[in-house]
Phi, psi and omega in degrees: 000318177295319179300318180297317182299315180294320180295318180299320180297320181292333181285345177291144173283137181262114184249132176244124172258131185246121183212110186242007186278192193281175184302313181299320178298319180296316179300314179298327182287341183300332177300324178272323186302325184292347183262358181297334179295336177288329177278326183230082187302144177297143182098325179258341185222154173240119184258122175248134175254123172258112191226171181292130178307332184299329182237014187294331180296329175286313184301324182294339181265355184270131186276026182267347188233151176279329182209149179232126175250141178259152175227128176273111186301315183295317179293321180297327181278323191249342184251103186298315178302320179294317180300314180295323179298314180294318179296320179296319180299315179296313184297315186285341179292329177076055179289141177278321182226133175240131181233125172249105187280347187297135177287318179265088184288158178235126186300315187273357181243266184301314180299320181296320179294318178301316182298316187279349190298327184075007181292147177292324182242121181234115188241135176211184178265149171303326170070193179223193183252020184297319184240017186210144177280153180305318181292325177295317182294322178300321179288308188286338174304328182283349179279350181259147173273341181207127176247122180289126179302142179231124180297146178283346177296134178300130178234148171290150188305323178296321177293321180294318177297321179295320178301317180295316181295322176296323178295332178284342178131353177271081188298335184267005185291131177231144183291129175224181179282132178295152172251140171263108184305149181300335179293344183275339186260149179232157186292134172210136183243111178268359173058039175228130182282308182242116181211160173235167183236138172245134173243091183281344184274169178196167186289337182215142183300331182297341183253009189263116175297139184305140180298327179298329178289319176298321178301310180297322180295319179300319179297315181297316182297316181296316181294332181271333188236331187080006181286153174274139176268138176244119181265123183237163179171178184261179177304137181096350180252011184301317181296322178299314178297318179297317179298319181294313182298321183282350186266355183233158180256020177249159184296116174225135175250136183263108177249014182296127177074009184254000185235150167281172178297322179296317179294321179299320179299322179293315180297317179297317182300330182270358185277149173292324178199148176244129180234128181190178175289181181284086182227179179298336181302324180293320181286325174297320178303314179297321183290337178249013176061044174256136177299138180215150177236123184252126175274105195246127174272183187261355185306312179241030186305129180092343182279311181246337177210152350292161180291140171227128184244164177249011178212157178286151179213150174261001181286164183274119178272143174298148175258128179261129175253124185229162167242098188296133177223155182295339185270009179306143181092021185280357184060030180064024168264079190294136181275354182257148176292131182234128178288150179303132180088000181253164179262168177291155180303328180295343176264310185294335181278356174282118186275158175298321179302317181295314179295319179297315180299316180292326177295315179298317179301315182295316182295322177293320180295324180269004177057044177291148180293153175073010178246000000 
């Protein structure tokens, strides 16, 4: 009986999904990730996800994968023994199929894993040059047995993920809003009945709305609603949260760096509105159906925000607030001189009035109390 069980396990196809990008990218990908079981049915296949340590705590709770392996991006890039260890683990597992779904591939990360995998079938996207040099792409394209065609037309990330899934064989796949399964969230009690959330941080200063604007916005929201503000963010943004909380005379609680991703999802789900820069918080908000307002620059305009879907939905879509400029789509290679510590003009020119107006519109549309 034991012999039969072991033999049956070996007969399963071993599938590896490779995904090393940021938290927001992972949240957006969940719309596609949940459908991989249709391509690789349970019982006949074993699906392993090799993912970024930044969001692995979420991935481990999601029932779409049989196993989840984490990869530390910085160690993989800079620590040779760690890099060799991870590559050896992938190689020795003996995957039959390796799939890297990311449109913007990375030569030293996902492409490198695909190359070393030894899999008979290696699938990726034709991709673009956002995270890879032309000479690197010419080389790594040859490491794949199959590249899914990608239209040159600009697509929102949800549409791009849908394009990839259709290329894999799910002809009926249409882009929708991702869901964060209930298994991903954990109980946390912030002991506030009515609150809103501010996310003042962002991955790069060039995309950061001035802290003084968040301060003014907090005052306006409190005077209009009486709600308590909850300031959230990730590790490394603690000082930013402290500065914001200490700069205003209205109720603000500093939760920056104090929550896991699962706890953050719960806090976001309970908020009347989430307001922040273009970060993963906006995508988490959409995934848990919380109203959100995104202060959006032009560097990647249309790629991750505003949302574009291929099906109707009753879910709450994030609202993007922009200052339109002719240079949109610059991939954050700003053509204007920017002082150190400052944001690009497409961010700094977004006024508090504009963000406030869009926030009020959203709250009225969602029939929030006290508005």
